[in-house]
C-alpha positions in Angstrom: 1.0 22.0 -11.2 2.8 19.6 -8.9 4.2 16.4 -10.3 3.4 13.1 -8.5 5.3 10.0 -9.3 3.5 6.9 -10.4 4.8 3.3 -10.1 3.9 -0.3 -9.8 4.7 -3.1 -7.3 8.0 -4.5 -8.3 6.8 -8.0 -9.1 4.3 -6.7 -11.6 7.2 -5.9 -13.9 8.9 -9.3 -13.7 10.4 -11.9 -11.4 14.1 -10.8 -11.8 15.4 -7.4 -10.7 17.3 -6.3 -13.7 14.8 -7.2 -16.4 11.9 -5.9 -14.3 13.7 -2.6 -13.9 14.0 -2.4 -17.6 10.2 -2.8 -17.8 9.8 0.0 -15.4 11.8 2.2 -17.7 9.8 1.1 -20.7 6.6 2.0 -18.8 8.1 5.5 -18.1 8.5 4.9 -14.4 11.2 6.3 -12.3 10.4 4.9 -8.8 10.5 1.4 -7.3 8.0 0.0 -4.8 9.8 -3.1 -3.5 7.4 -5.7 -2.0 8.1 -9.3 -3.0 8.7 -11.7 -5.9 12.4 -10.9 -6.5 14.7 -13.5 -5.0 11.6 -15.5 -4.2 11.0 -13.7 -0.9 9.3 -10.6 0.6 11.5 -7.6 0.9 11.8 -7.9 4.7 13.6 -11.2 4.2 16.1 -10.0 1.5 19.8 -10.5 2.4 22.3 -7.7 2.4 23.8 -9.1 -0.8 20.4 -9.1 -2.5 19.8 -5.5 -1.4 23.1 -4.5 -2.9 22.2 -6.1 -6.2 18.9 -4.1 -6.3 20.7 -0.9 -5.3 23.3 -1.3 -8.0 20.8 -2.1 -10.7 18.6 0.7 -9.7 21.4 3.2 -9.6 22.6 2.1 -13.1 19.1 3.0 -14.5 18.5 6.1 -12.5 15.6 4.6 -10.5 14.7 5.7 -7.0 13.4 3.5 -4.3 10.1 4.9 -3.3 9.1 2.3 -0.8 10.0 -0.9 1.0 6.6 -2.5 1.2 6.9 -5.1 3.9 4.2 -7.5 5.0 5.0 -6.9 8.6 2.1 -6.2 11.0 -0.3 -8.6 9.5 -1.1 -11.2 12.2 -4.5 -11.1 13.8 -4.5 -9.2 17.1 -6.4 -12.0 18.8 -3.2 -14.1 18.8 -1.8 -11.8 21.4 1.1 -9.4 22.0 3.8 -12.0 22.1 2.8 -13.4 18.7 2.5 -10.0 17.2 5.9 -8.8 18.5 7.5 -12.1 17.1 6.0 -11.4 13.7 7.6 -7.9 13.7 11.1 -9.2 14.4 12.1 -9.2 10.7 11.8 -5.4 10.9 15.4 -5.3 12.2 16.6 -6.9 9.0 14.4 -4.7 6.9 16.0 -1.6 8.5 19.4 -3.0 7.6 18.2 -3.4 4.0 16.9 0.2 4.1 20.4 1.4 4.9 21.5 0.1 1.5 18.4 1.0 -0.6 17.6 4.3 1.1 13.8 4.2 0.5 11.6 7.3 0.9 9.1 5.1 2.9 8.9 1.9 4.8 5.5 0.2 4.9 3.8 -1.9 7.6 0.5 -3.6 7.1 -2.2 -2.2 9.3 -3.3 -4.5 12.2 -6.0 -7.1 11.6 -8.9 -8.6 13.5 -9.9 -12.2 12.9 -13.6 -11.4 13.3 -13.7 -8.2 11.4 -17.2 -8.2 9.8 -18.9 -8.2 13.2 -16.8 -5.3 14.5 -18.4 -1.9 13.6 -15.7 0.1 15.4 -12.3 -1.6 15.2 -10.5 1.0 17.4 -13.0 0.5 20.2 -12.1 -3.2 20.1 -8.4 -2.3 20.1 -8.8 0.0 23.1 -10.8 -2.6 25.0 -9.0 -5.9 24.1 -5.6 -5.0 22.8 -4.2 -2.0 24.8 -0.6 -3.3 24.0 -0.9 -2.6 20.3 -0.3 1.1 20.0 2.8 1.1 22.3 4.2 -1.8 20.2 3.5 0.1 16.9 5.1 3.3 18.3 8.3 1.4 18.8 8.3 0.1 15.2 7.4 3.5 13.8 10.1 5.2 15.8 12.7 2.7 14.5 11.6 3.3 10.9 11.6 7.1 11.3 15.1 7.0 12.8 16.3 5.8 9.4 15.0 8.9 7.7 12.2 7.0 5.9 8.5 7.9 6.4 6.5 5.1 8.2 3.3 4.2 6.3 0.5 1.8 7.1 -1.6 0.1 4.5 -5.1 -1.4 4.7 -3.9 -4.6 3.0 -5.3 -7.5 5.0 -8.8 -9.0 5.0 -9.3 -8.2 8.7 -7.8 -4.7 8.5 -8.8 -2.4 11.3 -8.8 0.4 8.7 -12.2 -0.2 7.2 -14.1 3.0 7.8 -12.9 6.7 7.7 -13.6 7.3 11.4 -11.6 4.3 12.7 -8.8 4.9 10.2 -8.3 8.5 11.3 -8.7 7.4 15.0 -6.0 4.9 14.5 -3.6 7.5 13.1 -4.5 10.0 15.8 -4.1 7.6 18.7 -0.8 6.3 17.4 0.5 9.8 18.3 3.1 9.8 15.6 2.5 12.7 13.1 5.2 11.5 10.8 3.1 8.4 9.9 1.1 8.4 6.6 -1.6 6.2 5.3 -1.2 4.0 2.2 -4.8 3.9 1.1 -5.5 1.0 -1.2 -8.9 1.8 -2.7 -9.4 -1.7 -4.0 -8.7 -3.2 -0.6 -11.1 -0.7 1.0 -13.8 -2.3 -1.2 -12.7 -5.9 -1.1 -11.5 -6.3 2.5 -12.4 -5.2 6.1 -15.9 -3.9 6.0 -16.3 -4.3 2.3 -17.1 -0.6 1.8 -17.7 0.7 -1.7 -15.2 3.5 -2.2 -16.7 7.0 -2.5 -15.4 10.5 -3.1 -16.5 11.4 0.4 -14.2 8.6 1.8 -11.4 10.1 -0.3 -12.0 13.6 1.0 -12.1 12.5 4.6 -9.0 10.4 4.3 -7.0 12.7 2.0 -5.2 14.7 4.7 -3.7 11.4 6.0 -2.8 9.8 2.7 0.8 9.7 1.7 0.5 6.9 -1.0 -2.5 5.9 -3.1 -2.8 2.3 -4.3 -5.1 1.6 -7.2 -6.4 -1.6 -8.7 -9.3 -2.3 -11.1 -12.4 -4.3 -10.3 -16.0 -4.8 -11.1 -19.2 -5.6 -9.2 -22.1 -7.7 -10.6 -24.6 -5.1 -9.3 -24.3 -1.4 -8.5 -22.3 -0.8 -5.3 -22.1 -4.6 -4.8 -19.2 -6.6 -3.6 -16.2 -6.9 -5.9 -16.5 -9.9 -8.2 -14.3 -9.5 -11.3 -10.8 -8.2 -12.0 -10.8 -5.4 -14.5 -8.8 -2.6 -16.1 -9.0 0.7 -14.2 -10.9 2.3 -17.1 -13.7 -0.3 -16.6 -13.8 -0.3 -12.8 -17.1 0.0 -10.9 -16.1 2.6 -8.4 -15.6 6.2 -9.5 -11.8 6.2 -10.3 -11.7 9.7 -11.7 -13.7 11.2 -8.7 -11.9 9.3 -6.0 -8.4 9.9 -7.2 -9.1 13.5 -8.0 -10.4 14.0 -4.4 -7.3 12.4 -2.9 -4.8 14.4 -5.1 -6.7 17.7 -4.5 -7.2 17.5 -0.8 -4.1 16.1 0.8 -0.3 15.5 0.7 -0.3 12.3 -1.4 3.0 12.2 -3.2 3.0 8.7 -4.7 0.5 6.6 -6.7 1.1 2.9 -7.1 -0.7 0.6 -9.4 -1.5 -2.9 -7.9 -2.7 -6.1 -9.5 -6.5 -6.4 -9.3 -8.5 -8.6 -7.0 -11.4 -10.7 -8.4 -12.1 -13.4 -10.9 -10.6 -13.1 -14.3 -13.1 -13.2 -17.2 -12.1 -14.6 -20.6 -11.4 -11.1 -22.0 -8.3 -9.9 -23.7 -5.2 -10.1 -21.3 -5.0 -7.4 -18.6 -2.5 -4.7 -19.5 -0.7 -2.7 -16.8 0.6 -0.4 -19.5 -3.0 0.5 -20.4 -3.8 1.2 -16.8 -0.8 3.5 -16.5 -1.8 5.3 -19.7 -5.4 5.7 -18.4 -4.1 7.3 -15.2 -1.8 9.6 -16.9 -4.5 10.7 -19.3 -7.0 11.4 -16.5 -4.5 13.0 -14.1 -1.9 15.2 -15.8 0.2 15.5 -12.6 1.0 11.7 -12.9 2.6 12.3 -16.3 6.5 12.1 -16.5 
């Protein structure tokens, strides 16, 4: 049985690098997904000195850098090519940071549309209204790949063009960069874009493209309804066991990352990330250390 690392977003373990890395170790984690919180800035804005601090502290604890999860790529496409390219400029600094931290992956946020709910086929809109997008993203992907890291795109924003299996696979195909993998955030799939309830069929269709699986708990007020409440993974409305099993069994996913849940917090006992990690390891033995 293959072993698949599991981790959390860095800020979930604490606001300071060294203590947060100690929490990673206490949770039995060996990989870091670096996104934000530390130094009060997103990873794409970290200085060289800050990157060195993280590299040194990680090395001291035997922790690997699984991903630099930037927020780059988020602006709505309707703002135009010049605005989109300007928003990608911090990529140059992120690549300098990657030379210090040597991540396995570098993440971009999949493009967004301002009027997403009325767009049944996002890629048709991209082809018609934003033909500059894919050439622009190829430049970014090629720059990332040149560092030795795998470029990955996540469905993170509310207007993400990755809201259905067909348009998600079309985006990856038309990008024409086989090295690229999808970060499929199942909670975002439900909460953002077309607000699609996650299914095992979604998972099977997307699995061949998924390099990283992001998981967060959540509950609906009615079956299949919109996400309403934050929840532990064990109490989540969508089929966590079925969806995750379909991803792990049908594609090359080689990292699972726990995320903070969306939704309204109820006056229940405090949320426990440690309990979520235990739940995942119990359900999926390949995620165990």
